PDB file with one MODEL, atoms N, CA, C and O in Angstrom:
MODEL        1
ATOM      1  N   MET A   1      -6.188 -10.852   7.341  1.00  0.00           N
ATOM      2  CA  MET A   1      -6.633  -9.900   6.345  1.00  0.00           C
ATOM      3  C   MET A   1      -6.581  -8.485   6.938  1.00  0.00           C
ATOM      4  O   MET A   1      -6.671  -8.326   8.155  1.00  0.00           O
ATOM      5  N   PRO A   2      -6.439  -7.476   6.105  1.00  0.00           N
ATOM      6  CA  PRO A   2      -6.326  -6.102   6.588  1.00  0.00           C
ATOM      7  C   PRO A   2      -7.463  -5.664   7.504  1.00  0.00           C
ATOM      8  O   PRO A   2      -7.215  -5.037   8.535  1.00  0.00           O
ATOM      9  N   ASP A   3      -8.694  -5.980   7.147  1.00  0.00           N
ATOM     10  CA  ASP A   3      -9.820  -5.554   7.988  1.00  0.00           C
ATOM     11  C   ASP A   3      -9.815  -6.255   9.339  1.00  0.00           C
ATOM     12  O   ASP A   3     -10.197  -5.656  10.344  1.00  0.00           O
ATOM     13  N   GLU A   4      -9.395  -7.497   9.378  1.00  0.00           N
ATOM     14  CA  GLU A   4      -9.307  -8.225  10.644  1.00  0.00           C
ATOM     15  C   GLU A   4      -8.237  -7.606  11.546  1.00  0.00           C
ATOM     16  O   GLU A   4      -8.448  -7.432  12.746  1.00  0.00           O
ATOM     17  N   LEU A   5      -7.102  -7.281  10.958  1.00  0.00           N
ATOM     18  CA  LEU A   5      -6.021  -6.658  11.725  1.00  0.00           C
ATOM     19  C   LEU A   5      -6.458  -5.301  12.265  1.00  0.00           C
ATOM     20  O   LEU A   5      -6.174  -4.973  13.417  1.00  0.00           O
ATOM     21  N   GLU A   6      -7.141  -4.519  11.452  1.00  0.00           N
ATOM     22  CA  GLU A   6      -7.621  -3.213  11.889  1.00  0.00           C
ATOM     23  C   GLU A   6      -8.580  -3.350  13.067  1.00  0.00           C
ATOM     24  O   GLU A   6      -8.500  -2.578  14.022  1.00  0.00           O
ATOM     25  N   ASN A   7      -9.485  -4.322  13.009  1.00  0.00           N
ATOM     26  CA  ASN A   7     -10.432  -4.541  14.113  1.00  0.00           C
ATOM     27  C   ASN A   7      -9.724  -4.964  15.398  1.00  0.00           C
ATOM     28  O   ASN A   7     -10.104  -4.527  16.484  1.00  0.00           O
ATOM     29  N   ILE A   8      -8.712  -5.801  15.286  1.00  0.00           N
ATOM     30  CA  ILE A   8      -7.942  -6.219  16.460  1.00  0.00           C
ATOM     31  C   ILE A   8      -7.251  -5.020  17.087  1.00  0.00           C
ATOM     32  O   ILE A   8      -7.287  -4.847  18.305  1.00  0.00           O
ATOM     33  N   LEU A   9      -6.623  -4.195  16.266  1.00  0.00           N
ATOM     34  CA  LEU A   9      -5.916  -3.012  16.779  1.00  0.00           C
ATOM     35  C   LEU A   9      -6.881  -2.049  17.458  1.00  0.00           C
ATOM     36  O   LEU A   9      -6.554  -1.475  18.497  1.00  0.00           O
ATOM     37  N   LYS A  10      -8.067  -1.865  16.881  1.00  0.00           N
ATOM     38  CA  LYS A  10      -9.075  -0.987  17.485  1.00  0.00           C
ATOM     39  C   LYS A  10      -9.478  -1.492  18.864  1.00  0.00           C
ATOM     40  O   LYS A  10      -9.672  -0.693  19.781  1.00  0.00           O
ATOM     41  N   LYS A  11      -9.609  -2.816  19.025  1.00  0.00           N
ATOM     42  CA  LYS A  11      -9.979  -3.406  20.321  1.00  0.00           C
ATOM     43  C   LYS A  11      -8.944  -3.095  21.399  1.00  0.00           C
ATOM     44  O   LYS A  11      -9.274  -3.022  22.583  1.00  0.00           O
ATOM     45  N   PHE A  12      -7.687  -2.911  20.980  1.00  0.00           N
ATOM     46  CA  PHE A  12      -6.615  -2.604  21.924  1.00  0.00           C
ATOM     47  C   PHE A  12      -6.354  -1.106  22.046  1.00  0.00           C
ATOM     48  O   PHE A  12      -5.342  -0.694  22.612  1.00  0.00           O
ATOM     49  N   GLY A  13      -7.266  -0.293  21.516  1.00  0.00           N
ATOM     50  CA  GLY A  13      -7.183   1.145  21.701  1.00  0.00           C
ATOM     51  C   GLY A  13      -6.328   1.906  20.712  1.00  0.00           C
ATOM     52  O   GLY A  13      -6.015   3.074  20.942  1.00  0.00           O
ATOM     53  N   VAL A  14      -5.943   1.276  19.620  1.00  0.00           N
ATOM     54  CA  VAL A  14      -5.143   1.974  18.619  1.00  0.00           C
ATOM     55  C   VAL A  14      -6.066   2.891  17.813  1.00  0.00           C
ATOM     56  O   VAL A  14      -7.133   2.471  17.368  1.00  0.00           O
ATOM     57  N   LYS A  15      -5.649   4.137  17.630  1.00  0.00           N
ATOM     58  CA  LYS A  15      -6.431   5.146  16.904  1.00  0.00           C
ATOM     59  C   LYS A  15      -5.700   5.548  15.628  1.00  0.00           C
ATOM     60  O   LYS A  15      -4.519   5.248  15.451  1.00  0.00           O
ATOM     61  N   ASN A  16      -6.417   6.226  14.748  1.00  0.00           N
ATOM     62  CA  ASN A  16      -5.836   6.751  13.503  1.00  0.00           C
ATOM     63  C   ASN A  16      -5.064   5.676  12.745  1.00  0.00           C
ATOM     64  O   ASN A  16      -3.910   5.872  12.364  1.00  0.00           O
ATOM     65  N   ILE A  17      -5.709   4.563  12.538  1.00  0.00           N
ATOM     66  CA  ILE A  17      -5.074   3.427  11.865  1.00  0.00           C
ATOM     67  C   ILE A  17      -5.040   3.672  10.353  1.00  0.00           C
ATOM     68  O   ILE A  17      -6.040   4.051   9.743  1.00  0.00           O
ATOM     69  N   SER A  18      -3.881   3.447   9.783  1.00  0.00           N
ATOM     70  CA  SER A  18      -3.701   3.570   8.343  1.00  0.00           C
ATOM     71  C   SER A  18      -3.032   2.297   7.848  1.00  0.00           C
ATOM     72  O   SER A  18      -2.016   1.866   8.392  1.00  0.00           O
ATOM     73  N   LEU A  19      -3.608   1.701   6.814  1.00  0.00           N
ATOM     74  CA  LEU A  19      -3.061   0.464   6.261  1.00  0.00           C
ATOM     75  C   LEU A  19      -2.641   0.693   4.815  1.00  0.00           C
ATOM     76  O   LEU A  19      -3.248   1.489   4.099  1.00  0.00           O
ATOM     77  N   ALA A  20      -1.613  -0.001   4.404  1.00  0.00           N
ATOM     78  CA  ALA A  20      -1.176   0.058   3.009  1.00  0.00           C
ATOM     79  C   ALA A  20      -0.593  -1.290   2.623  1.00  0.00           C
ATOM     80  O   ALA A  20      -0.029  -2.007   3.449  1.00  0.00           O
ATOM     81  N   GLY A  21      -0.740  -1.607   1.381  1.00  0.00           N
ATOM     82  CA  GLY A  21      -0.161  -2.830   0.830  1.00  0.00           C
ATOM     83  C   GLY A  21       0.920  -2.459  -0.164  1.00  0.00           C
ATOM     84  O   GLY A  21       0.694  -2.530  -1.372  1.00  0.00           O
ATOM     85  N   PRO A  22       2.100  -2.062   0.319  1.00  0.00           N
ATOM     86  CA  PRO A  22       3.159  -1.618  -0.586  1.00  0.00           C
ATOM     87  C   PRO A  22       3.439  -2.635  -1.698  1.00  0.00           C
ATOM     88  O   PRO A  22       3.620  -3.827  -1.450  1.00  0.00           O
ATOM     89  N   GLY A  23       3.468  -2.126  -2.913  1.00  0.00           N
ATOM     90  CA  GLY A  23       3.757  -2.992  -4.047  1.00  0.00           C
ATOM     91  C   GLY A  23       2.540  -3.609  -4.698  1.00  0.00           C
ATOM     92  O   GLY A  23       2.675  -4.321  -5.693  1.00  0.00           O
ATOM     93  N   ALA A  24       1.354  -3.358  -4.167  1.00  0.00           N
ATOM     94  CA  ALA A  24       0.144  -3.967  -4.729  1.00  0.00           C
ATOM     95  C   ALA A  24      -0.029  -3.568  -6.192  1.00  0.00           C
ATOM     96  O   ALA A  24      -0.290  -4.421  -7.041  1.00  0.00           O
ATOM     97  N   PHE A  25       0.114  -2.280  -6.491  1.00  0.00           N
ATOM     98  CA  PHE A  25      -0.052  -1.840  -7.876  1.00  0.00           C
ATOM     99  C   PHE A  25       1.127  -2.286  -8.738  1.00  0.00           C
ATOM    100  O   PHE A  25       0.936  -2.731  -9.869  1.00  0.00           O
ATOM    101  N   ALA A  26       2.326  -2.169  -8.217  1.00  0.00           N
ATOM    102  CA  ALA A  26       3.522  -2.514  -8.994  1.00  0.00           C
ATOM    103  C   ALA A  26       3.485  -3.969  -9.463  1.00  0.00           C
ATOM    104  O   ALA A  26       4.013  -4.286 -10.529  1.00  0.00           O
ATOM    105  N   ARG A  27       2.870  -4.851  -8.681  1.00  0.00           N
ATOM    106  CA  ARG A  27       2.799  -6.259  -9.069  1.00  0.00           C
ATOM    107  C   ARG A  27       1.856  -6.494 -10.242  1.00  0.00           C
ATOM    108  O   ARG A  27       1.841  -7.584 -10.814  1.00  0.00           O
ATOM    109  N   THR A  28       1.065  -5.480 -10.607  1.00  0.00           N
ATOM    110  CA  THR A  28       0.154  -5.634 -11.740  1.00  0.00           C
ATOM    111  C   THR A  28       0.813  -5.230 -13.062  1.00  0.00           C
ATOM    112  O   THR A  28       0.236  -5.431 -14.131  1.00  0.00           O
ATOM    113  N   VAL A  29       2.015  -4.664 -12.989  1.00  0.00           N
ATOM    114  CA  VAL A  29       2.717  -4.182 -14.184  1.00  0.00           C
ATOM    115  C   VAL A  29       3.820  -5.179 -14.550  1.00  0.00           C
ATOM    116  O   VAL A  29       4.609  -5.578 -13.694  1.00  0.00           O
ATOM    117  N   PRO A  30       3.871  -5.580 -15.826  1.00  0.00           N
ATOM    118  CA  PRO A  30       4.941  -6.501 -16.239  1.00  0.00           C
ATOM    119  C   PRO A  30       6.334  -5.920 -15.938  1.00  0.00           C
ATOM    120  O   PRO A  30       6.562  -4.716 -16.056  1.00  0.00           O
ATOM    121  N   LYS A  31       7.233  -6.794 -15.557  1.00  0.00           N
ATOM    122  CA  LYS A  31       8.573  -6.389 -15.133  1.00  0.00           C
ATOM    123  C   LYS A  31       9.303  -5.562 -16.197  1.00  0.00           C
ATOM    124  O   LYS A  31      10.007  -4.612 -15.855  1.00  0.00           O
ATOM    125  N   GLU A  32       9.148  -5.906 -17.475  1.00  0.00           N
ATOM    126  CA  GLU A  32       9.840  -5.177 -18.542  1.00  0.00           C
ATOM    127  C   GLU A  32       9.365  -3.725 -18.600  1.00  0.00           C
ATOM    128  O   GLU A  32      10.169  -2.810 -18.783  1.00  0.00           O
ATOM    129  N   ILE A  33       8.061  -3.519 -18.442  1.00  0.00           N
ATOM    130  CA  ILE A  33       7.498  -2.167 -18.470  1.00  0.00           C
ATOM    131  C   ILE A  33       7.926  -1.396 -17.224  1.00  0.00           C
ATOM    132  O   ILE A  33       8.259  -0.214 -17.302  1.00  0.00           O
ATOM    133  N   LEU A  34       7.915  -2.063 -16.094  1.00  0.00           N
ATOM    134  CA  LEU A  34       8.330  -1.434 -14.838  1.00  0.00           C
ATOM    135  C   LEU A  34       9.769  -0.930 -14.924  1.00  0.00           C
ATOM    136  O   LEU A  34      10.075   0.158 -14.436  1.00  0.00           O
ATOM    137  N   LYS A  35      10.645  -1.711 -15.537  1.00  0.00           N
ATOM    138  CA  LYS A  35      12.044  -1.303 -15.713  1.00  0.00           C
ATOM    139  C   LYS A  35      12.139  -0.037 -16.564  1.00  0.00           C
ATOM    140  O   LYS A  35      12.906   0.869 -16.241  1.00  0.00           O
ATOM    141  N   LYS A  36      11.362   0.030 -17.650  1.00  0.00           N
ATOM    142  CA  LYS A  36      11.375   1.214 -18.516  1.00  0.00           C
ATOM    143  C   LYS A  36      10.860   2.444 -17.772  1.00  0.00           C
ATOM    144  O   LYS A  36      11.405   3.538 -17.920  1.00  0.00           O
ATOM    145  N   ILE A  37       9.812   2.261 -16.975  1.00  0.00           N
ATOM    146  CA  ILE A  37       9.256   3.375 -16.196  1.00  0.00           C
ATOM    147  C   ILE A  37      10.304   3.916 -15.227  1.00  0.00           C
ATOM    148  O   ILE A  37      10.444   5.130 -15.082  1.00  0.00           O
ATOM    149  N   MET A  38      11.027   3.041 -14.574  1.00  0.00           N
ATOM    150  CA  MET A  38      12.008   3.461 -13.574  1.00  0.00           C
ATOM    151  C   MET A  38      13.215   4.184 -14.191  1.00  0.00           C
ATOM    152  O   MET A  38      13.942   4.876 -13.480  1.00  0.00           O
ATOM    153  N   LEU A  39      13.432   4.035 -15.477  1.00  0.00           N
ATOM    154  CA  LEU A  39      14.552   4.714 -16.142  1.00  0.00           C
ATOM    155  C   LEU A  39      14.205   6.136 -16.577  1.00  0.00           C
ATOM    156  O   LEU A  39      15.101   6.908 -16.915  1.00  0.00           O
ATOM    157  N   ASN A  40      12.936   6.489 -16.574  1.00  0.00           N
ATOM    158  CA  ASN A  40      12.490   7.827 -16.956  1.00  0.00           C
ATOM    159  C   ASN A  40      12.030   8.549 -15.691  1.00  0.00           C
ATOM    160  O   ASN A  40      11.079   8.116 -15.040  1.00  0.00           O
ATOM    161  N   GLU A  41      12.698   9.641 -15.342  1.00  0.00           N
ATOM    162  CA  GLU A  41      12.423  10.317 -14.062  1.00  0.00           C
ATOM    163  C   GLU A  41      10.973  10.775 -13.911  1.00  0.00           C
ATOM    164  O   GLU A  41      10.388  10.594 -12.843  1.00  0.00           O
ATOM    165  N   LYS A  42      10.375  11.366 -14.955  1.00  0.00           N
ATOM    166  CA  LYS A  42       9.001  11.835 -14.851  1.00  0.00           C
ATOM    167  C   LYS A  42       8.038  10.654 -14.706  1.00  0.00           C
ATOM    168  O   LYS A  42       7.150  10.672 -13.853  1.00  0.00           O
ATOM    169  N   GLN A  43       8.218   9.629 -15.542  1.00  0.00           N
ATOM    170  CA  GLN A  43       7.358   8.448 -15.448  1.00  0.00           C
ATOM    171  C   GLN A  43       7.513   7.772 -14.088  1.00  0.00           C
ATOM    172  O   GLN A  43       6.538   7.308 -13.496  1.00  0.00           O
ATOM    173  N   LYS A  44       8.730   7.726 -13.613  1.00  0.00           N
ATOM    174  CA  LYS A  44       9.004   7.117 -12.309  1.00  0.00           C
ATOM    175  C   LYS A  44       8.284   7.883 -11.199  1.00  0.00           C
ATOM    176  O   LYS A  44       7.622   7.284 -10.352  1.00  0.00           O
ATOM    177  N   ARG A  45       8.415   9.205 -11.210  1.00  0.00           N
ATOM    178  CA  ARG A  45       7.766  10.041 -10.197  1.00  0.00           C
ATOM    179  C   ARG A  45       6.243   9.878 -10.255  1.00  0.00           C
ATOM    180  O   ARG A  45       5.594   9.714  -9.222  1.00  0.00           O
ATOM    181  N   ASP A  46       5.678   9.922 -11.466  1.00  0.00           N
ATOM    182  CA  ASP A  46       4.223   9.760 -11.633  1.00  0.00           C
ATOM    183  C   ASP A  46       3.760   8.375 -11.187  1.00  0.00           C
ATOM    184  O   ASP A  46       2.733   8.231 -10.525  1.00  0.00           O
ATOM    185  N   PHE A  47       4.534   7.367 -11.560  1.00  0.00           N
ATOM    186  CA  PHE A  47       4.189   5.994 -11.189  1.00  0.00           C
ATOM    187  C   PHE A  47       4.209   5.809  -9.675  1.00  0.00           C
ATOM    188  O   PHE A  47       3.287   5.225  -9.105  1.00  0.00           O
ATOM    189  N   LEU A  48       5.254   6.306  -9.029  1.00  0.00           N
ATOM    190  CA  LEU A  48       5.366   6.151  -7.579  1.00  0.00           C
ATOM    191  C   LEU A  48       4.275   6.923  -6.844  1.00  0.00           C
ATOM    192  O   LEU A  48       3.755   6.458  -5.830  1.00  0.00           O
ATOM    193  N   GLU A  49       3.928   8.108  -7.358  1.00  0.00           N
ATOM    194  CA  GLU A  49       2.851   8.887  -6.747  1.00  0.00           C
ATOM    195  C   GLU A  49       1.517   8.149  -6.860  1.00  0.00           C
ATOM    196  O   GLU A  49       0.761   8.075  -5.891  1.00  0.00           O
ATOM    197  N   PHE A  50       1.231   7.605  -8.045  1.00  0.00           N
ATOM    198  CA  PHE A  50      -0.014   6.861  -8.222  1.00  0.00           C
ATOM    199  C   PHE A  50      -0.001   5.586  -7.381  1.00  0.00           C
ATOM    200  O   PHE A  50      -1.003   5.244  -6.753  1.00  0.00           O
ATOM    201  N   SER A  51       1.125   4.887  -7.368  1.00  0.00           N
ATOM    202  CA  SER A  51       1.238   3.644  -6.596  1.00  0.00           C
ATOM    203  C   SER A  51       0.969   3.880  -5.115  1.00  0.00           C
ATOM    204  O   SER A  51       0.291   3.087  -4.462  1.00  0.00           O
ATOM    205  N   TYR A  52       1.509   4.981  -4.592  1.00  0.00           N
ATOM    206  CA  TYR A  52       1.317   5.308  -3.187  1.00  0.00           C
ATOM    207  C   TYR A  52      -0.173   5.461  -2.877  1.00  0.00           C
ATOM    208  O   TYR A  52      -0.664   4.929  -1.881  1.00  0.00           O
ATOM    209  N   LYS A  53      -0.883   6.187  -3.731  1.00  0.00           N
ATOM    210  CA  LYS A  53      -2.328   6.376  -3.529  1.00  0.00           C
ATOM    211  C   LYS A  53      -3.080   5.059  -3.694  1.00  0.00           C
ATOM    212  O   LYS A  53      -3.958   4.741  -2.892  1.00  0.00           O
ATOM    213  N   PHE A  54      -2.744   4.303  -4.714  1.00  0.00           N
ATOM    214  CA  PHE A  54      -3.406   3.024  -4.982  1.00  0.00           C
ATOM    215  C   PHE A  54      -3.206   2.052  -3.824  1.00  0.00           C
ATOM    216  O   PHE A  54      -4.159   1.430  -3.354  1.00  0.00           O
ATOM    217  N   ASP A  55      -1.975   1.927  -3.373  1.00  0.00           N
ATOM    218  CA  ASP A  55      -1.637   0.954  -2.328  1.00  0.00           C
ATOM    219  C   ASP A  55      -2.288   1.277  -0.980  1.00  0.00           C
ATOM    220  O   ASP A  55      -2.450   0.385  -0.148  1.00  0.00           O
ATOM    221  N   LYS A  56      -2.666   2.552  -0.753  1.00  0.00           N
ATOM    222  CA  LYS A  56      -3.323   2.939   0.497  1.00  0.00           C
ATOM    223  C   LYS A  56      -4.834   2.792   0.440  1.00  0.00           C
ATOM    224  O   LYS A  56      -5.496   2.891   1.473  1.00  0.00           O
ATOM    225  N   ASN A  57      -5.394   2.559  -0.738  1.00  0.00           N
ATOM    226  CA  ASN A  57      -6.837   2.423  -0.880  1.00  0.00           C
ATOM    227  C   ASN A  57      -7.304   1.179  -0.120  1.00  0.00           C
ATOM    228  O   ASN A  57      -6.761   0.089  -0.304  1.00  0.00           O
ATOM    229  N   GLN A  58      -8.307   1.354   0.729  1.00  0.00           N
ATOM    230  CA  GLN A  58      -8.757   0.234   1.567  1.00  0.00           C
ATOM    231  C   GLN A  58      -9.301  -0.934   0.750  1.00  0.00           C
ATOM    232  O   GLN A  58      -9.304  -2.068   1.230  1.00  0.00           O
ATOM    233  N   TYR A  59      -9.755  -0.681  -0.460  1.00  0.00           N
ATOM    234  CA  TYR A  59     -10.328  -1.752  -1.272  1.00  0.00           C
ATOM    235  C   TYR A  59      -9.278  -2.598  -1.972  1.00  0.00           C
ATOM    236  O   TYR A  59      -9.589  -3.700  -2.426  1.00  0.00           O
ATOM    237  N   VAL A  60      -8.053  -2.121  -2.072  1.00  0.00           N
ATOM    238  CA  VAL A  60      -6.988  -2.906  -2.688  1.00  0.00           C
ATOM    239  C   VAL A  60      -5.910  -3.275  -1.678  1.00  0.00           C
ATOM    240  O   VAL A  60      -4.924  -3.925  -2.026  1.00  0.00           O
ATOM    241  N   CYS A  61      -6.092  -2.869  -0.451  1.00  0.00           N
ATOM    242  CA  CYS A  61      -5.084  -3.123   0.577  1.00  0.00           C
ATOM    243  C   CYS A  61      -4.788  -4.608   0.708  1.00  0.00           C
ATOM    244  O   CYS A  61      -3.646  -4.982   0.976  1.00  0.00           O
ATOM    245  N   GLY A  62      -5.762  -5.439   0.531  1.00  0.00           N
ATOM    246  CA  GLY A  62      -5.566  -6.880   0.631  1.00  0.00           C
ATOM    247  C   GLY A  62      -4.654  -7.442  -0.441  1.00  0.00           C
ATOM    248  O   GLY A  62      -4.090  -8.523  -0.273  1.00  0.00           O
ATOM    249  N   LEU A  63      -4.501  -6.716  -1.548  1.00  0.00           N
ATOM    250  CA  LEU A  63      -3.602  -7.171  -2.605  1.00  0.00           C
ATOM    251  C   LEU A  63      -2.160  -7.203  -2.126  1.00  0.00           C
ATOM    252  O   LEU A  63      -1.342  -7.965  -2.640  1.00  0.00           O
ATOM    253  N   GLY A  64      -1.859  -6.377  -1.146  1.00  0.00           N
ATOM    254  CA  GLY A  64      -0.500  -6.342  -0.603  1.00  0.00           C
ATOM    255  C   GLY A  64      -0.406  -7.019   0.746  1.00  0.00           C
ATOM    256  O   GLY A  64       0.478  -6.708   1.544  1.00  0.00           O
ATOM    257  N   LYS A  65      -1.324  -7.955   1.006  1.00  0.00           N
ATOM    258  CA  LYS A  65      -1.409  -8.538   2.346  1.00  0.00           C
ATOM    259  C   LYS A  65      -0.153  -9.277   2.781  1.00  0.00           C
ATOM    260  O   LYS A  65       0.077  -9.456   3.976  1.00  0.00           O
ATOM    261  N   ASP A  66       0.667  -9.709   1.816  1.00  0.00           N
ATOM    262  CA  ASP A  66       1.900 -10.395   2.196  1.00  0.00           C
ATOM    263  C   ASP A  66       2.922  -9.438   2.778  1.00  0.00           C
ATOM    264  O   ASP A  66       3.862  -9.860   3.451  1.00  0.00           O
ATOM    265  N   ASN A  67       2.741  -8.155   2.522  1.00  0.00           N
ATOM    266  CA  ASN A  67       3.646  -7.151   3.064  1.00  0.00           C
ATOM    267  C   ASN A  67       2.840  -5.935   3.507  1.00  0.00           C
ATOM    268  O   ASN A  67       3.108  -4.811   3.083  1.00  0.00           O
ATOM    269  N   LEU A  68       1.880  -6.169   4.339  1.00  0.00           N
ATOM    270  CA  LEU A  68       0.976  -5.134   4.827  1.00  0.00           C
ATOM    271  C   LEU A  68       1.690  -4.210   5.807  1.00  0.00           C
ATOM    272  O   LEU A  68       2.349  -4.668   6.741  1.00  0.00           O
ATOM    273  N   LEU A  69       1.551  -2.906   5.583  1.00  0.00           N
ATOM    274  CA  LEU A  69       2.138  -1.890   6.453  1.00  0.00           C
ATOM    275  C   LEU A  69       1.013  -1.231   7.222  1.00  0.00           C
ATOM    276  O   LEU A  69       0.026  -0.790   6.634  1.00  0.00           O
ATOM    277  N   VAL A  70       1.161  -1.162   8.545  1.00  0.00           N
ATOM    278  CA  VAL A  70       0.120  -0.589   9.391  1.00  0.00           C
ATOM    279  C   VAL A  70       0.719   0.503  10.256  1.00  0.00           C
ATOM    280  O   VAL A  70       1.796   0.347  10.832  1.00  0.00           O
ATOM    281  N   TYR A  71      -0.007   1.618  10.335  1.00  0.00           N
ATOM    282  CA  TYR A  71       0.406   2.719  11.188  1.00  0.00           C
ATOM    283  C   TYR A  71      -0.770   3.055  12.096  1.00  0.00           C
ATOM    284  O   TYR A  71      -1.916   3.074  11.647  1.00  0.00           O
ATOM    285  N   GLY A  72      -0.496   3.316  13.355  1.00  0.00           N
ATOM    286  CA  GLY A  72      -1.542   3.712  14.296  1.00  0.00           C
ATOM    287  C   GLY A  72      -0.936   4.398  15.498  1.00  0.00           C
ATOM    288  O   GLY A  72       0.282   4.436  15.671  1.00  0.00           O
ATOM    289  N   GLU A  73      -1.814   4.939  16.324  1.00  0.00           N
ATOM    290  CA  GLU A  73      -1.358   5.662  17.508  1.00  0.00           C
ATOM    291  C   GLU A  73      -2.029   5.096  18.747  1.00  0.00           C
ATOM    292  O   GLU A  73      -3.232   4.832  18.752  1.00  0.00           O
ATOM    293  N   LEU A  74      -1.245   4.913  19.790  1.00  0.00           N
ATOM    294  CA  LEU A  74      -1.762   4.518  21.093  1.00  0.00           C
ATOM    295  C   LEU A  74      -1.869   5.752  21.973  1.00  0.00           C
ATOM    296  O   LEU A  74      -0.945   6.563  22.026  1.00  0.00           O
ATOM    297  N   GLU A  75      -2.979   5.893  22.654  1.00  0.00           N
ATOM    298  CA  GLU A  75      -3.136   7.050  23.519  1.00  0.00           C
ATOM    299  C   GLU A  75      -2.921   6.655  24.965  1.00  0.00           C
ATOM    300  O   GLU A  75      -3.011   7.499  25.855  1.00  0.00           O
TER     301      GLU A  75
ENDMDL
END
């Protein structure tokens, strides 16, 4: 789980940890609607901007646990 991974990384000295579950929000939208959104540039831009923020939220990060993206720094 995301919180478990974050705790493990902290134990090894990783700082500034950022987690995201790419696609977590997109999986909540029916495929037909998603296709229509992607064909309209403004809707696509707005959707991707919102998705980026949603997918980085620590409370929904677990929704993307199958493809969890983690960023951190070792000092």
